[in-house]
DSSP file (Angstrom, degrees, kcal/mol; ACC not computed):
  #  RESIDUE AA STRUCTURE BP1 BP2  ACC     N-H-->O    O-->H-N    N-H-->O    O-->H-N    TCO  KAPPA ALPHA  PHI   PSI    X-CA   Y-CA   Z-CA
    1    1 A X              0   0    0      0, 0.0    16,-3.2     0, 0.0     2,-0.3   0.000 360.0 360.0 360.0 142.7    0.0    0.0    0.0
    2    2 A X  E     -A   16   0A   0     14,-0.2     2,-0.3    47,-0.1    14,-0.2  -0.959 360.0-167.8-144.2 161.9    1.3    3.5   -0.8
    3    3 A X  E     -A   15   0A   0     12,-2.6    12,-2.7    -2,-0.3     2,-0.4  -0.994   3.0-166.8-148.2 143.9    0.4    7.1   -0.5
    4    4 A X  E     -A   14   0A   0     -2,-0.3     2,-0.4    10,-0.2    10,-0.2  -0.989  15.6-170.9-129.7 143.5    1.8   10.3   -1.9
    5    5 A X  E     -A   13   0A   0      8,-2.6     8,-2.0    -2,-0.4     2,-0.5  -0.991  23.7-163.6-140.3 140.7    0.9   13.8   -0.6
    6    6 A X  E     -A   12   0A   0     -2,-0.4     6,-0.2     6,-0.2     2,-0.1  -0.989  30.5-154.2-114.9 115.0    1.3   17.4   -1.5
    7    7 A X    >   -     0   0    0      4,-2.6     3,-2.0    -2,-0.5    -2,-0.0  -0.285  31.1 -95.0 -89.2 176.1    0.4   19.5    1.6
    8    8 A X  T 3  S+     0   0    0      1,-0.3    -1,-0.1     2,-0.1    -2,-0.0   0.720 124.1  54.5 -63.1 -23.5   -0.9   23.0    1.9
    9    9 A X  T 3  S-     0   0    0      2,-0.1    -1,-0.3     0, 0.0    -2,-0.0   0.402 122.0-104.0 -90.8   2.1    2.7   24.3    2.4
   10   10 A X  S <  S+     0   0    0     -3,-2.0     2,-0.3     1,-0.3    -2,-0.1   0.576  72.3 144.3  88.5  10.1    3.9   22.7   -0.8
   11   11 A X        -     0   0    0      1,-0.0    -4,-2.6     2,-0.0     2,-0.4  -0.618  38.0-146.1 -83.7 142.1    5.8   19.8    0.9
   12   12 A X  E     +A    6   0A   0     -2,-0.3     2,-0.3    -6,-0.2    -6,-0.2  -0.855  19.3 176.5-106.5 142.9    5.8   16.4   -0.8
   13   13 A X  E     -A    5   0A   0     -8,-2.0    -8,-2.6    -2,-0.4     2,-0.4  -0.992  11.1-165.0-143.7 150.2    5.8   13.1    1.1
   14   14 A X  E     -A    4   0A   0     -2,-0.3     2,-0.4   -10,-0.2   -10,-0.2  -0.996   4.2-175.1-134.7 140.7    5.6    9.4    0.1
   15   15 A X  E     -A    3   0A   0    -12,-2.7   -12,-2.6    -2,-0.4     2,-0.4  -1.000   3.3-179.5-135.8 137.4    4.8    6.4    2.3
   16   16 A X  E     +A    2   0A   0     -2,-0.4     2,-0.3   -14,-0.2   -14,-0.2  -0.990   2.8 176.3-140.3 127.7    5.0    2.8    1.2
   17   17 A X        -     0   0    0    -16,-3.2     2,-0.5    -2,-0.4     3,-0.1  -0.726  26.3-123.2-116.6 173.3    4.2   -0.4    3.2
   18   18 A X        +     0   0    0     -2,-0.3    12,-0.1     1,-0.1     3,-0.1  -0.973  26.2 174.6-124.8 126.6    4.2   -3.9    2.0
   19   19 A X        -     0   0    0     -2,-0.5    -1,-0.1     1,-0.2     0, 0.0   0.448  54.5-121.1 -96.6  -5.2    1.3   -6.3    2.2
   20   20 A X        -     0   0    0     -3,-0.1     2,-0.2     2,-0.1    -1,-0.2   0.066  31.6 -68.2  83.4 160.7    3.3   -8.8    0.3
   21   21 A X    >   -     0   0    0      1,-0.1     3,-1.9     4,-0.1     2,-0.1  -0.585  58.5 -93.3 -84.9 148.3    2.5  -10.4   -3.0
   22   22 A X  T 3  S+     0   0    0      1,-0.3    -1,-0.1    -2,-0.2    -2,-0.1  -0.403 112.8  12.5 -59.8 131.2   -0.4  -12.9   -3.3
   23   23 A X  T 3  S+     0   0    0      1,-0.2    -1,-0.3    -2,-0.1     3,-0.1   0.659  90.9 164.9  76.0  16.2    1.0  -16.4   -2.8
   24   24 A X    <   -     0   0    0     -3,-1.9    -1,-0.2     1,-0.1     2,-0.1  -0.242  44.8 -96.2 -65.3 156.3    4.3  -15.2   -1.5
   25   25 A X    >   -     0   0    0      1,-0.1     3,-1.6     2,-0.1    -1,-0.1  -0.456  47.5 -97.2 -70.4 143.4    6.6  -17.6    0.2
   26   26 A X  T 3  S+     0   0    0      1,-0.2    -1,-0.1    -2,-0.1     3,-0.1  -0.269 108.5  26.6 -59.4 147.0    6.4  -17.6    4.0
   27   27 A X  T 3  S+     0   0    0      1,-0.3     2,-0.3    -3,-0.1    -1,-0.2   0.353  84.3 139.5  82.2  -6.9    9.1  -15.6    5.7
   28   28 A X    <   -     0   0    0     -3,-1.6    -1,-0.3     1,-0.0     2,-0.3  -0.529  40.0-150.7 -72.0 133.5    9.6  -13.2    2.7
   29   29 A X        -     0   0    0     -2,-0.3     2,-0.1    -3,-0.1    -1,-0.0  -0.687  23.6 -92.1-103.9 160.8   10.0   -9.6    3.8
   30   30 A X        +     0   0    0     -2,-0.3    -1,-0.1     1,-0.1   -12,-0.1  -0.419  37.7 171.1 -73.4 141.8    9.0   -6.5    1.9
   31   31 A X    >   +     0   0    0     -2,-0.1     3,-1.4     2,-0.1     7,-0.2   0.565  62.9  78.8-121.1 -19.4   11.5   -4.9   -0.4
   32   32 A X  T 3  S+     0   0    0      1,-0.3     6,-0.4    20,-0.2    18,-0.2   0.799  82.9  66.5 -63.9 -29.1    9.4   -2.3   -2.3
   33   33 A X  T 3  S+     0   0    0      5,-0.1    -1,-0.3     4,-0.1   -17,-0.2   0.515  71.2 125.2 -73.6   0.9    9.4    0.2    0.6
   34   34 A X  S X>>S-     0   0    0     -3,-1.4     4,-2.0     1,-0.1     3,-1.2  -0.349  74.5-102.8 -60.6 134.7   13.1    0.8    0.3
   35   35 A X  B 345S+b   39   0B   0      1,-0.3     5,-0.2     2,-0.2    -1,-0.1  -0.376 106.9  14.1 -60.4 130.1   13.9    4.5   -0.1
   36   36 A X  T 345S+     0   0    0      3,-3.0    28,-2.5    -2,-0.1    29,-0.4  -0.061 125.5  60.7  94.2 -31.5   14.7    5.2   -3.8
   37   37 A X  T <45S-     0   0    0     -3,-1.2    26,-1.9     2,-0.2    -2,-0.2   0.933 126.6  -2.0 -89.8 -63.8   13.3    1.9   -5.0
   38   38 A X  T  <5S+     0   0    0     -4,-2.0    12,-3.0    -6,-0.4     2,-0.3   0.479 133.3  34.2-111.4  -5.6    9.7    1.8   -4.0
   39   39 A X  E   < +bC  35  49B   0     -5,-1.2    -3,-3.0    10,-0.2     2,-0.3  -0.981  61.6 147.8-151.1 138.5    9.3    5.1   -2.2
   40   40 A X  E     - C   0  48B   0      8,-2.1     8,-3.3    -2,-0.3     2,-0.3  -0.942  14.9-174.2-167.4 144.7   10.9    8.6   -2.6
   41   41 A X  E     + C   0  47B   0     -2,-0.3     2,-0.3     6,-0.3     6,-0.3  -0.987   7.3 169.5-148.1 139.2   10.0   12.2   -2.2
   42   42 A X  E >>  - C   0  46B   0      4,-2.0     3,-2.4    -2,-0.3     4,-0.6  -0.936  31.0-140.2-148.7 120.3   11.8   15.4   -3.0
   43   43 A X  T 34 S+     0   0    0     -2,-0.3    60,-0.1     1,-0.3     4,-0.1   0.725 102.4  56.7 -56.7 -22.3   10.1   18.8   -2.8
   44   44 A X  T 34 S+     0   0    0      2,-0.1    -1,-0.3    58,-0.1    58,-0.0   0.502 126.0   8.2 -89.6  -2.8   11.9   19.9   -6.0
   45   45 A X  T <4 S-     0   0    0     -3,-2.4    58,-0.6     1,-0.2     2,-0.3   0.495 107.8 -59.2-137.5 -70.3   10.6   17.1   -8.2
   46   46 A X  E  <  -CD  42 102B   0     -4,-0.6    -4,-2.0    56,-0.2     2,-0.4  -0.982  31.0-110.5-171.2 173.4    7.9   14.6   -7.0
   47   47 A X  E     -CD  41 101B   0     54,-2.4    54,-1.8    -2,-0.3     2,-0.4  -0.990  34.4-173.2-122.1 135.6    6.8   12.0   -4.5
   48   48 A X  E     -CD  40 100B   0     -8,-3.3    -8,-2.1    -2,-0.4     2,-0.4  -0.989  14.6-176.0-134.3 137.4    6.5    8.4   -5.6
   49   49 A X  E     -CD  39  99B   0     50,-2.4    50,-2.4    -2,-0.4     2,-0.3  -1.000  18.5-162.4-129.8 134.2    5.1    5.2   -4.0
   50   50 A X  E     - D   0  98B   0    -12,-3.0     2,-0.3    -2,-0.4    48,-0.2  -0.743  13.7-170.5-118.7 160.2    5.4    1.9   -5.9
   51   51 A X  E     + D   0  97B   0     46,-2.4    46,-2.6    -2,-0.3     2,-0.3  -0.987  43.5  62.7-142.9 148.0    3.9   -1.6   -5.8
   52   52 A X  E    S- D   0  96B   0     -2,-0.3     2,-1.3    44,-0.2    44,-0.2  -0.969  93.2  -2.6 142.2-156.4    5.0   -4.7   -7.6
   53   53 A X    >>  -     0   0    0     42,-2.6     3,-1.5    -2,-0.3     4,-1.2  -0.606  63.1-161.7 -75.7  95.9    7.8   -7.1   -7.9
   54   54 A X  H 3> S+     0   0    0     -2,-1.3     4,-2.5     1,-0.3     5,-0.2   0.738  79.4  68.0 -57.3 -31.6   10.2   -5.3   -5.6
   55   55 A X  H 3> S+     0   0    0      1,-0.2     4,-2.0     2,-0.2    -1,-0.3   0.885 105.1  44.4 -58.5 -37.1   13.4   -6.9   -6.7
   56   56 A X  H <> S+     0   0    0     -3,-1.5     4,-2.3     2,-0.2    -1,-0.2   0.872 110.0  54.5 -73.6 -37.6   13.0   -5.1  -10.1
   57   57 A X  H  <>S+     0   0    0     -4,-1.2     5,-1.4     2,-0.2     4,-0.5   0.860 109.8  49.0 -63.7 -34.2   12.1   -1.9   -8.4
   58   58 A X  H ><5S+     0   0    0     -4,-2.5     3,-0.9     2,-0.2    -2,-0.2   0.958 111.9  46.7 -67.7 -51.7   15.3   -2.1   -6.3
   59   59 A X  H 3<5S+     0   0    0     -4,-2.0    -2,-0.2     1,-0.3    -1,-0.2   0.856 121.3  37.1 -61.2 -36.2   17.6   -2.9   -9.4
   60   60 A X  T 3<5S-     0   0    0     -4,-2.3    -1,-0.3    -5,-0.1    -2,-0.2   0.382  97.2-135.4 -99.2   3.3   16.1    0.0  -11.4
   61   61 A X  T <>5 -     0   0    0     -3,-0.9     4,-2.5    -4,-0.5     5,-0.2   0.906  33.8-178.8  43.1  54.0   15.6    2.4   -8.5
   62   62 A X  H  >< +     0   0    0     -5,-1.4     4,-2.2     1,-0.2     5,-0.2   0.885  67.6  46.2 -56.4 -51.8   12.2    3.2   -9.9
   63   63 A X  H  > S+     0   0    0    -26,-1.9     4,-1.8     1,-0.2    -1,-0.2   0.932 117.9  41.2 -63.1 -47.2   11.0    5.8   -7.5
   64   64 A X  H  > S+     0   0    0    -28,-2.5     4,-2.5     1,-0.2    -1,-0.2   0.837 111.3  57.9 -71.3 -30.7   14.1    7.9   -7.5
   65   65 A X  H  X S+     0   0    0     -4,-2.5     4,-2.2   -29,-0.4    -1,-0.2   0.922 106.0  49.5 -62.9 -43.8   14.5    7.5  -11.3
   66   66 A X  H  X S+     0   0    0     -4,-2.2     4,-1.9     1,-0.2    -2,-0.2   0.945 113.3  46.0 -59.9 -48.1   11.1    9.0  -11.9
   67   67 A X  H  X S+     0   0    0     -4,-1.8     4,-2.7     1,-0.2    -1,-0.2   0.880 110.9  53.2 -63.9 -37.8   11.9   12.0   -9.6
   68   68 A X  H  X>S+     0   0    0     -4,-2.5     4,-3.1     2,-0.2     5,-0.8   0.890 107.4  51.3 -64.7 -39.1   15.4   12.4  -11.2
   69   69 A X  H  X5S+     0   0    0     -4,-2.2     6,-1.8     1,-0.2     4,-0.9   0.903 112.8  46.0 -64.6 -40.4   13.8   12.6  -14.7
   70   70 A X  H  <5S+     0   0    0     -4,-1.9     4,-0.4     4,-0.2    -2,-0.2   0.935 120.5  39.1 -64.9 -46.0   11.4   15.3  -13.5
   71   71 A X  H  <5S+     0   0    0     -4,-2.7    -2,-0.2    -5,-0.2    -3,-0.2   0.940 129.2  23.6 -73.1 -49.9   14.1   17.3  -11.7
   72   72 A X  H  <5S+     0   0    0     -4,-3.1    -3,-0.2    -5,-0.2    -2,-0.1   0.809 129.5  38.4 -94.6 -32.4   17.0   17.0  -14.1
   73   73 A X  S  <<S-     0   0    0     -4,-0.9    -3,-0.2    -5,-0.8    -1,-0.1   0.506  97.6-130.6 -95.4  -4.5   15.5   16.3  -17.5
   74   74 A X        +     0   0    0     -4,-0.4     2,-0.3    -6,-0.3    -4,-0.2   0.844  50.5 160.2  57.8  35.3   12.5   18.7  -16.8
   75   75 A X        -     0   0    0     -6,-1.8    -1,-0.2     1,-0.1    -2,-0.1  -0.668  46.3-105.5 -86.3 141.5   10.2   15.9  -18.0
   76   76 A X     >  -     0   0    0     -2,-0.3     4,-2.6    -3,-0.1     5,-0.2  -0.338  31.1-114.0 -63.3 149.8    6.5   16.1  -16.9
   77   77 A X  H  > S+     0   0    0      1,-0.2     4,-2.8     2,-0.2     5,-0.3   0.903 114.2  50.1 -54.4 -49.9    5.6   13.7  -14.1
   78   78 A X  H  > S+     0   0    0      1,-0.2     4,-2.4     2,-0.2    -1,-0.2   0.908 113.2  46.9 -58.5 -43.2    3.2   11.5  -16.2
   79   79 A X  H  > S+     0   0    0      2,-0.2     4,-2.5     1,-0.2    -1,-0.2   0.905 112.9  49.0 -66.5 -41.8    5.8   11.2  -19.0
   80   80 A X  H  X S+     0   0    0     -4,-2.6     4,-2.4     2,-0.2    -2,-0.2   0.937 114.4  44.5 -63.2 -47.3    8.6   10.3  -16.5
   81   81 A X  H  X S+     0   0    0     -4,-2.8     4,-2.5    -5,-0.2     5,-0.3   0.909 113.7  50.3 -65.4 -42.2    6.5    7.7  -14.7
   82   82 A X  H  X S+     0   0    0     -4,-2.4     4,-2.6    -5,-0.3     5,-0.5   0.925 111.6  48.5 -62.1 -44.6    5.2    6.2  -18.0
   83   83 A X  H  X>S+     0   0    0     -4,-2.5     4,-2.8    -5,-0.2     5,-0.9   0.949 113.9  45.0 -61.3 -49.5    8.7    5.9  -19.4
   84   84 A X  I  X>S+     0   0    0     -4,-2.4     5,-2.9     3,-0.2     4,-0.8   0.922 118.8  41.5 -63.9 -44.6   10.2    4.3  -16.3
   85   85 A X  I  <>S+     0   0    0     -4,-2.5     5,-1.6    -5,-0.2    -1,-0.2   0.905 128.8  27.5 -71.2 -41.4    7.3    1.8  -15.8
   86   86 A X  I  <5S+     0   0    0     -4,-2.6     5,-0.3    -5,-0.3    -3,-0.2   0.790 130.5  33.0 -94.8 -28.9    6.9    0.9  -19.5
   87   87 A X  I  <5S+     0   0    0     -4,-2.8    -3,-0.2    -5,-0.5    -2,-0.1   0.665 131.7  22.7-104.0 -19.0   10.3    1.4  -21.1
   88   88 A X  I  X<S+     0   0    0     -5,-0.9     4,-0.8    -4,-0.8    -3,-0.2   0.789 128.1  34.7-109.0 -56.4   12.7    0.5  -18.2
   89   89 A X  I >>XS+     0   0    0     -5,-2.9     5,-2.3    -6,-0.2     3,-0.6   0.950 115.5  50.5 -71.0 -52.3   10.9   -1.8  -15.8
   90   90 A X  H >4<S+     0   0    0     -5,-1.6     3,-1.8     1,-0.2    -1,-0.2   0.907 107.4  51.9 -59.0 -47.4    8.6   -3.8  -18.1
   91   91 A X  H 345S+     0   0    0      1,-0.3    -1,-0.2    -5,-0.3    -2,-0.2   0.801 107.3  55.2 -61.5 -25.3   11.3   -4.9  -20.6
   92   92 A X  H <<5S-     0   0    0     -4,-0.8    -1,-0.3    -3,-0.6    -2,-0.2   0.587 126.2-102.7 -80.7  -9.5   13.4   -6.1  -17.7
   93   93 A X  T <<5S+     0   0    0     -3,-1.8     2,-0.5    -4,-0.5    -3,-0.2   0.504  73.8 143.1 101.5   6.9   10.5   -8.3  -16.5
   94   94 A X      < -     0   0    0     -5,-2.3     2,-0.4    -6,-0.2    -1,-0.3  -0.694  31.7-162.3 -87.5 128.2    9.3   -6.2  -13.7
   95   95 A X        +     0   0    0     -2,-0.5   -42,-2.6    16,-0.0     2,-0.3  -0.859  41.6  70.2-105.9 142.3    5.5   -5.9  -13.1
   96   96 A X  E     -D   52   0B   0     -2,-0.4    16,-2.4   -44,-0.2     2,-0.3  -0.969  52.9-125.1 152.0-163.0    4.0   -3.2  -11.0
   97   97 A X  E     -DE  51 111B   0    -46,-2.6   -46,-2.4    -2,-0.3     2,-0.3  -0.962   9.3-125.3-166.9 179.7    3.2    0.5  -10.9
   98   98 A X  E     -DE  50 110B   0     12,-2.8    12,-1.3    -2,-0.3     2,-0.4  -0.953   4.1-148.8-137.9 154.7    3.4    3.8   -9.1
   99   99 A X  E     +DE  49 109B   0    -50,-2.4   -50,-2.4    -2,-0.3     2,-0.3  -0.977  33.8 170.0-115.1 140.6    1.3    6.6   -7.7
  100  100 A X  E     -DE  48 108B   0      8,-2.4     8,-2.4    -2,-0.4     2,-0.3  -0.987  21.4-166.9-150.6 155.2    3.1   10.0   -7.8
  101  101 A X  E     -DE  47 107B   0    -54,-1.8   -54,-2.4    -2,-0.3     6,-0.2  -0.993  11.6-150.3-142.5 146.4    2.4   13.7   -7.3
  102  102 A X  E >   -D   46   0B   0      4,-1.7     3,-2.0    -2,-0.3   -56,-0.2  -0.590  39.4 -91.3-110.4 176.4    4.5   16.7   -8.2
  103  103 A X  T 3  S+     0   0    0    -58,-0.6   -57,-0.1     1,-0.3   -60,-0.0   0.684 124.6  55.1 -63.4 -17.5    4.8   20.2   -6.6
  104  104 A X  T 3  S-     0   0    0      2,-0.1    39,-0.4    39,-0.1    -1,-0.3   0.472 121.4-104.4 -91.4  -3.0    2.0   21.6   -8.9
  105  105 A X    <   +     0   0    0     -3,-2.0     2,-0.2     1,-0.3    -2,-0.1   0.527  67.1 152.9  92.0   6.4   -0.4   18.9   -7.9
  106  106 A X        -     0   0    0     36,-0.1    -4,-1.7    38,-0.1     2,-0.4  -0.525  30.7-151.9 -69.0 135.6   -0.2   16.8  -11.0
  107  107 A X  E     -E  101   0B   0     36,-0.2     2,-0.4    -2,-0.2    -6,-0.2  -0.907  13.1-172.2-113.1 136.9   -1.0   13.2  -10.3
  108  108 A X  E     +E  100   0B   0     -8,-2.4    -8,-2.4    -2,-0.4     2,-0.4  -0.998   8.0 178.4-126.8 132.5    0.4   10.1  -12.2
  109  109 A X  E     +E   99   0B   0     28,-0.6     2,-0.4    -2,-0.4   -10,-0.2  -0.833  20.6 167.9-132.6  93.2   -0.9    6.6  -11.5
  110  110 A X  E     +E   98   0B   0    -12,-1.3   -12,-2.8    -2,-0.4     2,-0.3  -0.877   3.9 160.6-117.6 137.6    1.0    4.4  -14.0
  111  111 A X  E     -E   97   0B   0     -2,-0.4   -14,-0.3   -14,-0.3     5,-0.1  -0.987  35.1-148.7-152.7 158.0    1.2    0.6  -14.1
  112  112 A X  S    S+     0   0    0    -16,-2.4     2,-0.2    -2,-0.3   -15,-0.1   0.039  73.5  86.2-117.0  24.2    2.1   -2.2  -16.5
  113  113 A X  S    S-     0   0    0    -17,-0.2    -2,-0.1   -18,-0.1     3,-0.1  -0.601  95.3 -94.2-114.0 176.4   -0.2   -4.9  -15.0
  114  114 A X  S    S-     0   0    0     -2,-0.2    19,-1.4     1,-0.2     2,-0.3   0.862 102.2  -9.7 -61.5 -35.1   -3.9   -5.7  -15.7
  115  115 A X  E     -F  132   0C   0     17,-0.2     2,-0.3    18,-0.1    17,-0.3  -0.987  52.2-164.4-158.0 163.8   -4.9   -3.5  -12.8
  116  116 A X  E     -     0   0C   0     15,-3.3     2,-0.2    -2,-0.3    14,-0.1  -0.896  32.1-118.9-153.8 122.6   -3.7   -1.5   -9.8
  117  117 A X  E     +     0   0C   0     -2,-0.3     2,-0.3    12,-0.1    14,-0.2  -0.458  52.9 155.2 -61.1 128.2   -5.9   -0.3   -6.9
  118  118 A X  E     +F  130   0C   0     12,-2.2    12,-2.6    -2,-0.2     2,-0.3  -0.995  21.6 174.8-157.6 154.9   -5.6    3.5   -7.0
  119  119 A X  E     -F  129   0C   0     -2,-0.3     2,-0.3    10,-0.2    10,-0.2  -0.985   5.5-169.4-157.1 155.9   -7.3    6.7   -6.0
  120  120 A X  E     -F  128   0C   0      8,-2.3     8,-2.3    -2,-0.3     2,-0.3  -0.986   5.5-167.8-146.2 156.8   -6.7   10.4   -5.9
  121  121 A X  E     -F  127   0C   0     -2,-0.3     6,-0.2     6,-0.2     2,-0.1  -0.984  15.2-151.0-142.7 135.4   -8.3   13.5   -4.5
  122  122 A X    >   -     0   0    0      4,-1.9     3,-2.0    -2,-0.3    20,-0.1  -0.362  38.6 -84.3-101.0-176.2   -7.4   17.0   -5.4
  123  123 A X  T 3  S+     0   0    0      1,-0.3    18,-0.1    18,-0.1    19,-0.0   0.653 126.5  49.6 -64.7 -17.9   -7.5   20.3   -3.5
  124  124 A X  T 3  S-     0   0    0      2,-0.1    -1,-0.3    17,-0.1    17,-0.0   0.276 121.4-101.9-105.3  10.6  -11.2   20.9   -4.4
  125  125 A X    <   +     0   0    0     -3,-2.0     2,-0.3     1,-0.3    -2,-0.1   0.516  67.7 150.4  88.9   6.1  -12.3   17.5   -3.3
  126  126 A X        -     0   0    0     14,-0.1    -4,-1.9    15,-0.0     2,-0.3  -0.583  29.9-158.0 -74.4 132.2  -12.7   15.8   -6.7
  127  127 A X  E     -F  121   0C   0     -2,-0.3     2,-0.4    -6,-0.2    -6,-0.2  -0.828  19.1-169.4-117.1 149.2  -12.0   12.1   -6.4
  128  128 A X  E     +F  120   0C   0     -8,-2.3    -8,-2.3    -2,-0.3     2,-0.4  -0.996   7.8 178.7-132.3 130.8  -10.9    9.3   -8.8
  129  129 A X  E     +F  119   0C   0     -2,-0.4     2,-0.3   -10,-0.2   -10,-0.2  -1.000  16.7 152.4-130.8 129.9  -11.0    5.6   -7.7
  130  130 A X  E     -F  118   0C   0    -12,-2.6   -12,-2.2    -2,-0.4     3,-0.1  -0.979  29.4-178.7-154.2 161.9  -10.0    2.9  -10.2
  131  131 A X  E     +     0   0C   0     -2,-0.3   -15,-3.3   -14,-0.2    -1,-0.1   0.600  66.0  60.0-126.2 -51.9   -8.6   -0.6  -10.5
  132  132 A X  E >  S-F  115   0C   0    -17,-0.3     3,-1.5     1,-0.1   -17,-0.2  -0.366  82.1-111.8 -92.7 165.3   -8.3   -1.6  -14.2
  133  133 A X  T 3  S+     0   0    0    -19,-1.4   -18,-0.1     1,-0.3    -1,-0.1   0.689 110.8  62.8 -69.5 -19.8   -6.3    0.0  -17.0
  134  134 A X  T 3  S+     0   0    0      2,-0.1    -1,-0.3     3,-0.0     2,-0.2   0.395  89.8  86.8 -87.7   6.2   -9.3    1.2  -19.0
  135  135 A X  S <  S-     0   0    0     -3,-1.5    -5,-0.1     1,-0.2     0, 0.0  -0.586  99.2 -65.0 -98.2 165.6  -10.3    3.5  -16.1
  136  136 A X        -     0   0    0     -2,-0.2    -1,-0.2    -7,-0.1     3,-0.1  -0.134  37.7-159.9 -54.0 141.9   -9.0    7.1  -15.7
  137  137 A X  S    S+     0   0    0      1,-0.1   -28,-0.6    -3,-0.1     2,-0.3   0.602  72.1  37.0 -98.7 -15.2   -5.3    7.4  -14.9
  138  138 A X  S    S-     0   0    0    -30,-0.1     2,-0.1   -18,-0.0    -1,-0.1  -0.957  86.6-102.3-136.9 156.2   -5.4   10.8  -13.4
  139  139 A X    >   -     0   0    0     -2,-0.3     3,-1.0   -11,-0.1   -32,-0.2  -0.471  39.2-112.4 -74.9 145.8   -7.7   12.8  -11.2
  140  140 A X  T 3  S+     0   0    0      1,-0.2   -18,-0.2    -2,-0.1   -14,-0.1  -0.458  99.3  29.4 -73.5 150.9   -9.9   15.4  -12.7
  141  141 A X  T 3  S+     0   0    0      1,-0.3     2,-0.2    -2,-0.1    -1,-0.2   0.487  87.1 131.4  80.6   1.8   -9.2   19.0  -11.8
  142  142 A X  S <  S-     0   0    0     -3,-1.0    -1,-0.3     1,-0.1   -36,-0.1  -0.628  72.1 -85.6 -86.1 147.4   -5.5   18.4  -11.3
  143  143 A X        -     0   0    0    -39,-0.4     2,-0.3    -2,-0.2   -36,-0.2  -0.170  50.6-107.3 -51.4 142.0   -3.1   20.8  -13.1
  144  144 A X        -     0   0    0      1,-0.1    -1,-0.1   -38,-0.1   -38,-0.1  -0.566  16.4-146.4 -78.3 133.8   -2.4   19.8  -16.7
  145  145 A X              0   0    0     -2,-0.3    -1,-0.1   -38,-0.1   -66,-0.1   0.445 360.0 360.0 -80.2  -0.9    1.1   18.3  -17.3
  146  146 A X              0   0    0    -70,-0.0    -2,-0.1     0, 0.0    -1,-0.1   0.475 360.0 360.0 108.4 360.0    1.2   19.8  -20.7
């Protein structure tokens, strides 16, 4: 389970816990919550929380990679998250996704699986709740990424 937040003062935060994968082997501990891999936040770029096959998220430093692309390449959040999940993680065999928010309130919820439980709420209370890929990927009323 994960959460990303942009607070009223403009601070970004990310939190990630692990419920484990369905059918996981007993004694397996969570790896997705590692800072930089499955959770990361930087006020100058974005906050990211990930879910999926954590070993791949660790090797590809998914959360920090998304934030680095936003910060250093000046890539929009949605584009950065889409690239990392679909062009870096998926070809390596990693399944999963992220929820992310940037300092302007743009939300990205990107995944390469059949579905990912996700929801967002913006500053005026508009909500989006979805599971499958054919449902909305971003909350309405959120700043446009361009």
